[in-house]
C-alpha positions as CSV (number, residue, x, y, z in Angstrom):
1,X,19.4,-7.3,14.2
2,X,15.6,-6.6,14.5
3,X,15.0,-3.1,15.3
4,X,12.7,-2.1,18.2
5,X,9.3,-1.4,17.3
6,X,7.8,1.8,17.7
7,X,4.4,2.9,18.6
8,X,1.9,3.6,15.8
9,X,1.2,7.2,15.2
10,X,-1.3,9.2,17.3
11,X,-2.1,11.8,15.0
12,X,-0.7,15.3,14.5
13,X,1.5,16.7,16.9
14,X,-0.1,20.3,16.5
15,X,-3.8,20.7,18.0
16,X,-5.8,21.4,14.7
17,X,-8.1,23.9,15.7
18,X,-11.7,24.2,14.5
19,X,-12.4,22.0,11.9
20,X,-12.5,23.7,8.6
21,X,-11.1,26.8,10.3
22,X,-7.9,28.9,9.2
23,X,-5.6,27.1,11.8
24,X,-7.0,23.6,10.6
25,X,-6.4,24.5,6.9
26,X,-2.9,25.8,7.3
27,X,-1.9,22.6,9.4
28,X,-3.6,20.3,6.6
29,X,-1.6,22.2,4.1
30,X,1.8,21.9,5.9
31,X,1.1,18.2,6.5
32,X,0.5,17.7,2.9
33,X,3.7,19.8,2.0
34,X,5.7,17.7,4.1
35,X,4.1,14.3,2.9
36,X,4.7,15.5,-0.9
37,X,8.4,16.7,0.0
38,X,9.3,13.5,1.6
39,X,7.7,11.3,-0.9
40,X,9.8,13.0,-3.5
41,X,13.0,12.8,-1.8
42,X,12.2,8.9,-0.5
43,X,11.5,8.2,-4.4
44,X,14.6,9.6,-5.6
45,X,17.4,8.4,-2.7
46,X,15.7,5.9,-0.7
47,X,14.0,6.4,3.0
48,X,17.1,5.6,4.8
49,X,19.1,8.2,3.0
50,X,16.8,11.1,3.5
51,X,17.1,13.4,6.5
52,X,14.4,15.3,8.5
53,X,16.1,18.6,7.5
54,X,16.2,17.9,3.9
55,X,12.4,17.0,3.9
56,X,11.7,20.3,5.8
57,X,13.7,22.1,3.4
58,X,12.1,20.7,0.5
59,X,8.8,21.8,2.0
60,X,10.0,25.0,2.4
61,X,10.0,25.4,6.3
62,X,12.4,25.1,9.2
63,X,13.2,21.7,10.7
64,X,11.5,22.7,14.0
65,X,8.2,23.0,12.2
66,X,8.3,19.4,11.1
67,X,8.2,18.2,14.6
68,X,4.9,20.2,15.1
69,X,3.3,17.7,12.8
70,X,5.3,14.5,13.0
71,X,7.2,12.7,15.4
72,X,10.0,11.4,13.3
73,X,10.8,10.0,9.9
74,X,9.0,6.9,10.5
75,X,5.7,9.0,11.3
76,X,5.9,10.6,8.0
77,X,6.8,7.6,6.1
78,X,3.3,6.1,7.5
79,X,1.6,9.2,6.4
80,X,3.1,8.9,3.0
81,X,1.9,5.1,2.9
82,X,-1.4,5.2,4.5
83,X,-3.7,5.8,1.1
84,X,-1.9,2.8,-0.3
85,X,-2.4,0.8,2.9
86,X,-6.3,1.7,3.2
87,X,-7.1,0.9,-0.5
88,X,-5.2,-2.3,-0.7
89,X,-6.5,-3.6,2.5
90,X,-10.0,-2.7,1.7
91,X,-9.8,-4.5,-1.9
92,X,-8.6,-7.8,-0.3
93,X,-10.9,-7.9,2.4
94,X,-13.9,-7.2,0.2
95,X,-12.8,-10.0,-2.0
96,X,-12.3,-12.1,1.1
97,X,-15.9,-11.6,2.2
98,X,-17.5,-12.4,-1.1
99,X,-15.4,-15.3,-1.8
100,X,-17.1,-17.0,1.4
101,X,-20.5,-16.3,0.1
102,X,-20.0,-17.1,-3.6
103,X,-21.8,-19.8,-5.8
104,X,-19.9,-21.0,-8.4
105,X,-17.2,-19.8,-11.0
106,X,-19.1,-16.8,-12.2
107,X,-19.4,-15.1,-8.9
108,X,-15.9,-16.0,-8.0
109,X,-14.8,-14.2,-11.2
110,X,-16.9,-11.3,-10.2
111,X,-15.2,-11.1,-6.7
112,X,-11.8,-11.3,-8.3
113,X,-12.6,-8.9,-11.0
114,X,-13.9,-6.2,-8.5
115,X,-10.4,-6.7,-6.3
116,X,-8.4,-6.2,-9.5
117,X,-10.3,-3.1,-10.4
118,X,-9.9,-1.7,-7.0
119,X,-6.0,-2.5,-6.9
120,X,-5.7,-1.2,-10.6
121,X,-7.6,2.1,-9.2
122,X,-5.1,2.3,-6.5
123,X,-2.3,2.3,-8.6
124,X,-3.5,5.1,-10.7
125,X,-4.7,7.3,-7.9
126,X,-1.5,6.9,-5.9
127,X,1.1,6.0,-8.3
128,X,4.2,7.7,-6.5
129,X,3.2,6.3,-3.0
130,X,2.6,2.7,-4.6
131,X,5.7,3.0,-6.3
132,X,7.7,3.8,-2.8
133,X,6.0,0.9,-1.4
134,X,6.9,-1.5,-3.7
135,X,10.6,-0.2,-4.0
136,X,11.1,-0.3,-0.2
137,X,8.9,-3.2,0.7
138,X,11.7,-5.8,0.5
139,X,14.4,-3.8,2.0
140,X,15.8,-4.6,5.4
141,X,13.3,-3.6,8.3
142,X,14.1,-0.5,10.1
143,X,12.3,1.8,12.3
144,X,11.9,4.4,9.5
145,X,10.4,1.6,7.3
146,X,8.2,0.2,9.8
147,X,4.9,1.4,8.1
148,X,5.9,-0.3,4.9
149,X,7.3,-3.5,6.7
150,X,3.8,-3.9,8.6
151,X,1.7,-3.2,5.5
152,X,4.0,-5.9,3.4
153,X,3.2,-8.4,6.4
154,X,-0.6,-7.7,6.6
155,X,-0.8,-7.8,2.7
156,X,1.2,-11.1,2.8
157,X,-1.3,-12.4,5.4
158,X,-4.4,-11.3,3.8
159,X,-3.5,-12.8,0.5
160,X,-2.7,-16.0,2.0
161,X,-6.1,-16.0,3.9
162,X,-7.6,-15.2,0.5
163,X,-6.2,-18.2,-1.2
164,X,-7.1,-20.4,1.7
165,X,-10.9,-19.3,1.7
166,X,-10.7,-19.8,-2.2
167,X,-9.4,-23.5,-1.8
168,X,-11.9,-24.0,1.3
169,X,-14.7,-23.2,-1.2
170,X,-13.1,-25.4,-3.9
171,X,-12.7,-22.6,-6.3
172,X,-9.0,-23.1,-6.9
173,X,-6.9,-26.2,-6.8
174,X,-3.4,-25.8,-5.5
175,X,-1.1,-28.0,-3.4
176,X,-0.5,-25.2,-0.7
177,X,-3.1,-22.0,-0.8
178,X,-0.1,-20.0,1.1
179,X,2.6,-20.5,-1.7
180,X,0.1,-19.9,-4.4
181,X,-0.8,-16.7,-2.9
182,X,2.5,-15.2,-2.1
183,X,3.4,-16.2,-5.7
184,X,0.3,-14.3,-7.1
185,X,1.2,-11.3,-4.9
186,X,5.0,-11.5,-6.1
187,X,3.8,-11.2,-9.6
188,X,1.2,-8.7,-9.2
189,X,3.6,-6.5,-7.4
190,X,6.3,-6.8,-10.0
191,X,3.9,-5.7,-12.6
192,X,2.5,-2.8,-10.8
193,X,6.4,-1.7,-10.2
194,X,7.1,-1.8,-13.9
195,X,4.0,0.2,-14.5
196,X,4.7,3.3,-12.0
197,X,8.3,3.1,-13.5
198,X,7.0,3.7,-16.9
199,X,8.7,0.3,-18.0
200,X,5.4,-1.0,-19.5
201,X,2.4,0.8,-20.6
202,X,-0.8,-1.0,-18.9
203,X,-4.5,-0.7,-20.2
204,X,-6.5,-0.6,-16.9
205,X,-8.9,-3.1,-18.5
206,X,-6.4,-5.6,-19.9
207,X,-4.3,-5.2,-16.7
208,X,-7.3,-6.0,-14.4
209,X,-7.7,-9.2,-16.7
210,X,-4.5,-10.2,-16.5
211,X,-4.4,-9.7,-12.7
212,X,-7.3,-12.0,-12.5
213,X,-6.1,-14.6,-14.8
214,X,-3.2,-15.2,-12.4
215,X,-5.4,-16.2,-9.7
216,X,-8.2,-17.9,-11.6
217,X,-5.9,-20.6,-13.6
218,X,-6.7,-22.8,-10.6
219,X,-10.4,-22.5,-10.8
220,X,-12.1,-25.6,-11.4
221,X,-14.2,-25.8,-14.7
């Protein structure tokens, strides 16, 4: 049964005080402590198995303090995943904009190369958060996983739109851009998950080339 959707985060529960002041800095540290504690536990046991009590204890604070910064576990998961969402959405959006203006294969390769570099950079910058997203993205949709489900659906839509604009620009030749996009996205996610789990060693330059080749197989010569 579909879970009831919850409103998106409205920001910190505790007023931050003056920007850069002691209260603001303390709040930022406690938020970060909770995010890191949650990420550690979620990776080890899965989002659904972890309780707020355990997150608070891992962060070295009482359970009541958790609610000064987050409304619930779903709120915390959203904070954990937010950097991954920002960087991956930006990479796909930039590539989409560039593909609408490219003039020929060379410029298209450049657009895809930039996207690949940005995605590999996000993987290097946020390996644990990326691993959590990749581990949980195909799990059943629940309230606690809403941020991950939303991001997964959003990236699917962006990937399909990217493939469609490439087809419209006659940069790729595929029977159905949507199927092509999801196939490439699935391959990229499998590669990324194997990397963050240290199942394979990836050279950033070669990895970027590999990601691009998945897309460019259909480019017209």
